[in-house]
C-alpha positions in Angstrom: -24.2 26.6 25.8 -26.2 29.8 25.9 -27.9 30.6 22.5 -27.9 34.3 21.5 -29.2 34.2 18.0 -32.2 32.5 16.3 -31.1 29.4 14.3 -33.8 30.1 11.7 -33.7 33.9 11.1 -30.6 35.0 12.8 -32.3 37.6 14.9 -31.0 38.4 18.4 -32.9 36.5 21.1 -34.6 38.0 24.1 -35.6 36.6 27.4 -39.3 35.7 27.9 -41.1 33.8 30.6 -42.6 30.4 29.6 -44.8 28.5 32.0 -43.0 26.8 34.9 -39.7 27.1 33.0 -39.1 30.7 34.0 -37.3 33.0 31.5 -36.0 31.3 28.4 -34.4 32.6 25.2 -37.0 33.6 22.6 -37.2 34.8 19.0 -40.1 37.3 18.5 -39.7 37.0 14.7 -40.2 33.2 14.6 -42.2 32.9 17.8 -39.8 30.2 18.9 -38.3 29.4 22.4 -34.8 28.1 22.8 -34.2 26.1 25.9 -30.7 25.7 27.4 -31.0 21.9 27.4 -27.9 19.8 28.2 -26.5 17.4 25.5 -26.7 13.7 26.3 -23.6 11.4 26.5 -22.8 7.9 27.6 -20.0 7.0 30.0 -18.8 3.4 30.1 -16.6 1.4 32.4 -15.6 -1.5 30.1 -15.2 -4.7 32.2 -13.7 -7.9 30.8 -14.1 -11.6 31.9 -11.2 -11.2 34.3 -12.9 -8.3 36.1 -10.5 -5.8 34.7 -11.5 -2.3 33.5 -10.2 -0.8 30.3 -8.7 2.7 30.7 -8.1 5.1 27.8 -5.4 7.8 27.5 -6.8 10.7 25.5 -4.1 13.4 25.5 -6.6 16.1 24.3 -8.6 15.5 27.5 -6.0 14.6 30.1 -2.5 13.2 30.7 -4.1 10.6 33.0 -6.5 7.8 32.0 -10.2 8.2 31.6 -13.2 6.0 30.8 -14.8 5.6 27.4 -17.4 8.2 26.6 -19.2 9.8 23.7 -22.3 11.7 22.5 -25.6 10.1 21.8 -26.7 10.5 18.2 -30.1 10.8 16.6 -31.8 7.4 16.7 -29.6 6.1 19.5 -30.7 4.3 22.6 -28.2 4.6 25.5 -27.3 1.0 25.1 -26.6 1.3 21.3 -24.6 4.4 22.0 -22.5 2.5 24.5 -21.8 -0.3 22.1 -20.9 2.0 19.3 -18.5 4.2 21.4 -16.8 1.2 23.0 -16.1 -0.4 19.7 -15.0 2.8 17.9 -12.6 3.8 20.6 -11.3 0.5 21.8 -12.2 -2.3 19.3 -14.1 -4.2 22.1 -17.6 -5.6 21.4 -20.1 -5.1 24.2 -21.9 -8.3 25.1 -24.2 -6.7 27.7 -24.3 -3.7 29.9 -25.8 -2.5 33.2 -27.0 1.1 33.8 -25.3 2.4 36.9 -26.5 6.0 37.1 -26.7 9.5 35.6 -24.4 12.5 36.2 -24.5 16.2 35.3 -21.2 17.6 34.0 -21.6 21.3 34.5 -18.5 22.6 32.7 -19.9 21.4 29.4 -23.6 21.2 30.3 -23.8 17.5 29.7 -26.0 14.7 31.0 -23.9 11.6 31.2 -25.5 8.2 31.5 -23.1 5.8 33.2 -22.9 2.1 32.3 -20.8 -1.0 33.1 -20.2 -2.5 29.7 -19.2 -6.2 29.7 -16.9 -7.5 27.0 -14.6 -10.5 26.3 -11.1 -9.0 26.0 -10.1 -8.7 22.3 -7.2 -7.1 20.5 -7.3 -3.3 20.8 -8.7 -1.3 17.9 -7.3 1.9 16.5 -8.9 5.3 17.0 -7.7 8.8 16.2 -9.2 9.9 19.5 -7.3 7.4 21.7 -3.5 7.5 22.4 -3.2 4.4 24.4 -5.3 1.7 26.2 -4.6 -0.5 29.2 -6.5 -3.1 31.2 -6.3 -2.5 35.0 -7.6 -4.4 37.9 -10.5 -2.7 39.7 -8.6 -2.0 42.9 -5.7 -0.1 41.3 -7.7 1.6 38.4 -9.1 4.5 40.5 -5.6 5.8 41.2 -4.8 5.8 37.5 -7.8 7.8 36.5 -8.1 11.6 36.0 -9.9 13.3 38.9 -10.0 17.0 37.9 -12.9 18.2 35.7 -13.8 14.6 34.9 -16.5 12.2 36.0 -14.5 9.0 35.2 -13.3 8.3 38.8 -16.7 9.0 40.3 -18.3 6.6 37.8 -15.6 4.0 38.3 -16.1 4.1 42.1 -19.8 3.6 41.6 -19.2 0.7 39.2 -16.9 -1.0 41.7 -19.5 -0.6 44.4 -22.2 -2.0 42.1 -20.1 -5.0 41.0 -19.1 -5.8 44.6 -22.8 -5.7 45.6 -23.7 -7.8 42.6 -21.0 -10.4 43.4 -22.0 -10.5 47.1 -25.7 -11.0 46.1 -24.6 -13.7 43.8 -23.0 -15.5 46.7 -26.0 -14.9 48.9 -28.3 -16.3 46.1 -26.6 -19.6 46.5 -25.8 -19.6 50.2 -28.3 -22.4 50.9 -26.4 -24.7 48.5 -23.6 -26.5 50.3 -21.0 -27.9 47.9 -18.7 -29.5 50.6 -19.3 -29.9 54.3 -15.7 -30.0 55.4 -13.8 -27.8 52.9 -10.5 -27.9 54.8 -10.4 -31.7 54.9 -11.4 -31.9 51.3 -8.7 -29.5 50.1 -6.1 -31.5 52.0 -7.2 -34.7 50.3 -7.4 -33.0 46.9 -3.8 -31.7 47.2 -2.6 -35.2 48.2 -4.4 -36.8 45.2 -3.0 -34.2 42.8 0.5 -34.9 44.2 0.1 -38.7 43.9 -1.2 -38.5 40.3 1.1 -35.7 39.1 2.8 -38.0 36.5 -0.4 -39.6 35.3 -1.0 -38.6 31.7 -4.3 -37.1 30.8 -6.6 -38.9 28.4 -8.2 -37.3 25.4 -11.9 -36.9 26.0 -13.2 -39.1 23.3 -10.7 -41.9 24.1 -11.6 -41.7 27.8 -15.3 -42.3 27.2 -14.9 -44.9 24.5 -12.7 -47.0 26.8 -15.4 -46.9 29.5 -18.5 -47.4 27.4 -19.6 -50.7 29.0 -19.2 -49.4 32.5 -20.4 -45.8 31.9 -24.1 -46.2 32.8 -23.3 -48.1 36.0 -20.8 -45.4 37.0 -23.3 -42.6 36.3 -26.1 -44.4 38.3 -24.9 -42.3 41.3 -26.9 -39.4 39.7 -30.0 -41.4 38.8 -32.2 -39.1 40.9 -30.6 -36.1 39.2 -31.6 -37.3 35.8 -35.2 -37.6 37.0 -35.2 -34.2 38.6 -33.8 -32.7 35.4 -36.6 -34.3 33.3 -39.3 -33.0 35.8 -37.8 -29.5 35.5 -38.4 -29.2 31.8 -41.2 -26.7 30.9 -44.5 -28.1 29.7 -45.2 -28.0 26.0 -41.7 -28.1 24.7 -41.3 -29.6 21.2 -37.6 -29.2 20.5 -34.6 -30.0 22.7 -30.9 -29.8 22.4 -28.8 -32.2 24.6 -25.2 -31.2 24.9 -22.8 -34.0 25.8 -25.7 -36.5 25.5 -23.5 -39.6 25.9 -25.6 -42.8 25.9 -28.8 -40.8 26.7 -29.3 -41.3 30.4 -31.1 -38.0 30.7 -33.2 -38.9 27.7 -34.2 -42.1 29.4 -36.1 -40.0 31.9 -37.2 -37.2 29.4 -38.8 -39.4 26.7 -41.5 -40.9 29.0 -42.7 -37.4 29.7 -42.2 -36.1 26.1 -42.5 -39.1 23.8 -42.9 -37.0 20.6 -40.0 -34.6 21.5 -37.6 -33.8 18.7 -34.1 -34.0 20.1 -30.7 -33.0 18.7 -27.9 -34.6 20.7 -24.2 -33.7 20.5 -21.4 -35.8 21.9 -17.7 -36.2 21.2 -17.9 -40.0 21.5 -19.3 -41.9 18.4 -19.4 -45.1 20.5 -21.7 -43.5 23.0 -24.0 -42.1 20.3 -24.3 -45.5 18.8 -25.4 -46.9 22.2 -28.0 -44.0 22.3 -29.3 -44.9 18.9 -29.8 -48.5 19.9 -31.8 -47.5 23.0 -34.0 -45.0 21.4 -34.2 -46.0 17.7 -38.0 -45.2 17.7 -37.5 -41.5 18.7 -37.1 -38.3 16.8 -33.3 -38.1 17.2 -30.7 -36.1 15.3 -27.2 -37.0 16.6 -24.0 -35.1 15.9 -20.6 -36.5 16.6 -18.4 -33.6 17.5 -17.7 -31.1 20.2 -20.4 -28.6 21.1 -18.1 -25.6 20.9 -17.7 -26.0 17.1 -20.6 -28.2 16.0 -23.4 -26.5 14.1 -26.3 -27.8 16.1 -28.9 -25.3 14.9 -31.2 -22.9 16.7 -34.8 -22.2 17.7 -34.8 -24.8 20.5 -37.4 -24.6 23.2 -35.0 -26.0 25.8 -31.3 -27.0 26.0 -30.0 -29.5 28.6 -26.6 -30.9 29.7 -25.7 -33.3 32.5 -22.2 -33.5 34.2 -20.3 -32.3 31.2 -19.3 -28.7 31.5 -16.9 -29.1 34.4 -14.2 -30.2 31.9 -13.8 -26.7 30.5 -12.4 -23.3 31.6 -14.3 -20.1 32.0 -13.4 -18.8 28.5 -14.7 -21.9 26.8 -17.8 -21.9 29.0 -18.5 -18.2 28.3 -18.1 -18.9 24.5 -20.6 -21.8 24.8 -23.1 -19.9 26.9 -23.3 -17.2 24.3 -23.8 -19.9 21.6 -26.5 -21.5 23.7 -28.3 -18.2 24.3 -28.4 -17.6 20.5 -29.7 -21.1 19.9 -32.7 -20.8 22.3 -36.1 -19.3 21.4 -37.1 -16.2 23.3 -38.2 -17.4 26.7 -36.4 -20.7 26.4 -34.4 -22.4 29.1 -31.0 -23.9 29.5 -31.2 -26.4 32.3 -28.1 -28.4 33.3 -26.7 -30.4 36.2 -23.1 -30.3 37.1 -20.7 -30.2 40.0 -18.9 -27.1 41.2 -15.8 -26.1 43.0 -16.4 -25.6 46.7 -14.2 -22.5 46.9 -11.9 -20.3 44.9 -8.9 -22.3 46.1 -10.2 -25.6 44.6 -11.0 -23.8 41.3 -7.5 -22.4 41.1 -5.7 -25.6 42.1 -7.5 -27.7 39.5 -7.1 -25.2 36.7 -3.3 -24.8 37.4 -2.9 -28.6 37.4 -4.9 -28.9 34.2 -2.7 -26.3 32.5 0.5 -28.1 33.7 -0.6 -31.5 32.6 -1.9 -30.3 29.2 1.0 -27.9 28.5 2.2 -28.1 24.9 -1.0 -29.8 23.6 -2.6 -28.6 20.4 -5.4 -26.1 20.5 -8.8 -27.6 20.1 -8.0 -30.9 21.8 -10.0 -31.8 24.9 -8.8 -33.8 27.8 -10.6 -35.5 30.7 -9.6 -33.6 33.7 -12.1 -31.8 36.0 -11.7 -28.0 36.2 -15.1 -26.9 37.8 -15.8 -23.2 38.6 -17.4 -22.1 41.8 -21.2 -21.7 41.6 -21.1 -17.8 41.8 -18.4 -17.7 39.0 -20.5 -20.0 36.8 -23.6 -17.9 37.4 -21.7 -14.7 36.5 -20.7 -16.1 33.1 -24.3 -17.0 32.4 -25.5 -13.6 33.4 -22.9 -12.0 31.2 -24.2 -14.1 28.3 -27.7 -12.6 29.0 -29.4 -15.3 31.1 -31.4 -15.0 34.3 -30.0 -17.6 36.7 -31.4 -19.8 39.5 -30.0 -22.9 41.1 -31.0 -25.8 43.4 -29.2 -28.6 45.1 -29.9 -32.1 43.8 -28.3 -35.3 45.0 -24.5 -35.1 44.5 -24.7 -32.1 42.2 -26.3 -28.7 41.5 -28.9 -28.0 38.9 -28.9 -24.6 37.2 -31.8 -23.1 35.3 -30.8 -20.2 32.9 -33.7 -18.4 31.3 -33.4 -16.4 28.1 
């Protein structure tokens, strides 16, 4: 916007050269220059856990959909402005965001800072500025977005390219980790097993482990080397540890020789297994919680959090909820280190989740059943990154170990 009058004295401005800026508007009365600087806005593609983008219908802007945008205010950082505008216009809470790039919008002399804002889909909020909201998959969304005098479609295209590159790099990051050698053969065997056991009732998680208490440690001996590697991976100098799904303490059997004075909080759904752990390590600094780690108040300010072969029983929504909780429970610079098994491909992930939903249909919310529903390694890493972690992984015997740094 061109300024013609002084904002202090009201006098008519004149043009006057100033340094390398060329001629600018100037008030001789107040000896003050006025620069035709653009206003600063944020532009956000709101992405949920299903990789859908949230589109807004704002009839005062366009009859077609646009992305969320808004002016930055005094005291804002770009990230706080994104969080505020997204919540005010849509009711979604931003968990994290990535800066995609900046744009100049000449019709309104605006600098627009473009972000991908990651959320967990929640009920839509109400805003006087928004007429309707809709989640759209990333492939079809560009055709729904306004293209005339609007930067939404350009920014959306850039976000899609960014996310595709991010996902491809995520896959490349783990390309040296082989989950299954013969995927086709494995999938054929898996489908046959699912068909054979289709009528087998699922067991509640706590009942499953209580019934197998005496044979549990022998069964888990397959991963003995994995327990040792996990213990070796723990950072030097840690004083506090949270063990999720600690069971009878097989990982602690390897950890305590290295950290004999370690203060450990253990959480497990099986009281019988916790009793076995107490018997084995009665001389250690143990606080044991019988409950599920999604709802248990296990505290915070941990140097490190570990888990071993437990998270593959839960879907992506529950995992993401837990990863956020773990992130909050860690000290700055802390690590979440866990060993688990992962789906070899998207098809395995889908098959197991569909069968789990079929077998558990009609069950009460909050009940947990022993049926494996692992994610692929890239999908798991994406959830951790959305929760704020930096992620690395390595193959260990019969499993994969992930290190997530806060």
